C-alpha positions in Angstrom: -0.1 0.0 -0.1 1.0 3.9 -0.8 0.9 6.5 1.6 -2.9 8.5 1.6 -2.5 11.1 -0.5 -4.7 14.4 1.0 -7.3 15.5 -2.0 -10.0 17.7 0.3 -10.9 18.3 3.5 -14.0 18.6 4.2 -15.5 20.1 7.7 -14.1 21.9 10.1 -10.6 23.1 9.0 -10.6 25.8 11.1 -7.2 27.2 10.0 -3.5 26.0 12.4 -1.5 22.9 11.1 -3.0 20.0 9.0 -2.5 17.3 9.2 -3.5 14.0 6.5 -5.1 11.2 7.3 -3.1 7.2 7.6 -3.0 4.1 8.1 -3.8 3.1 11.5 -5.1 -0.3 10.4 -5.3 -1.5 7.1 -5.2 -5.5 6.7 -4.5 -6.3 2.9 -7.0 -7.6 0.9 -7.8 -11.2 0.0 -6.9 -12.0 -3.7 -9.8 -13.3 -5.1 -9.6 -16.7 -6.4 -10.7 -15.5 -10.5 -8.1 -13.0 -10.1 -5.3 -15.4 -9.0 -6.6 -18.1 -11.2 -6.4 -15.8 -14.1 -2.8 -14.3 -12.9 -3.9 -10.5 -13.5 -2.6 -8.0 -10.7 -3.5 -4.3 -10.8 -3.3 -1.5 -8.6 -6.9 0.0 -7.7 -7.1 4.1 -6.4 -9.4 4.6 -4.5 -10.5 7.6 -3.4 -12.0 7.5 0.5 -13.2 9.5 2.6 -12.5 9.7 6.7 -14.5 11.0 9.2 -13.4 12.4 12.7 -12.6 8.3 14.4 -10.9 7.3 11.4 -13.9 5.6 9.6 -13.4 4.9 5.9 -17.3 6.7 5.1 -17.2 6.8 1.0 -15.0 4.6 -0.7 -15.3 5.5 -4.5 -13.1 3.3 -7.8 -10.9 6.4 -9.2 -8.3 4.6 -11.3 -9.6 0.7 -12.2 -6.6 -2.0 -12.0 -8.9 -3.1 -14.6 -9.9 -6.0 -13.1 -13.9 -5.7 -11.9 -12.7 -8.5 -9.2 -9.2 -7.1 -7.8 -11.6 -3.2 -7.8 -14.0 -5.2 -5.6 -12.1 -6.5 -3.2 -10.2 -2.6 -2.8 -13.0 -1.0 -2.1 -14.5 -3.9 0.6 -11.4 -3.8 2.3 -10.7 -0.7 2.0 -14.3 0.1 4.1 -13.4 -1.9 7.2 -10.4 -0.7 7.9 -9.7 1.5 10.1 -7.6 5.2 9.8 -6.3 7.9 12.0 -8.2 10.5 11.6 -6.8 13.5 10.0 -6.1 17.1 12.2 -7.1 20.9 11.7 -5.9 23.1 13.9 -5.3 20.1 16.7 -9.3 19.7 15.9 -10.3 15.9 14.1 -11.5 16.8 10.8 -13.8 14.9 7.6 -10.9 14.6 5.1 -11.2 12.7 2.2 -7.6 11.5 0.5 -6.5 9.0 -2.2 -5.7 4.9 -2.0 -3.3 3.1 -3.2 -3.9 -0.8 -3.0 -1.8 -3.2 -4.9 -2.2 -6.9 -5.2 0.8 -8.3 -6.8 1.0 -12.4 -7.1 4.3 -13.9 -6.2 
């Protein structure tokens, strides 16, 4: 997984220093059997809205891996992740970040 990248802030934002959300608990997705058997690999780029509690409230595919099963596995997994929420001016805020999820066979 790459580092989440801020793509915008939601409510809050009352000035001061901004710290983007970061990963807290992010187990990797299960590799879908069909994709594994077909030897499909790729990176799914997701837009994730992380609330003040660090939960992924909205997860959308920004860029597909080219395989619907990999895309679906990435969305399902990241929806369950826990993030360190963003802060602005010392307060937690809702923020949107881009999260890459890589599927690679070994």
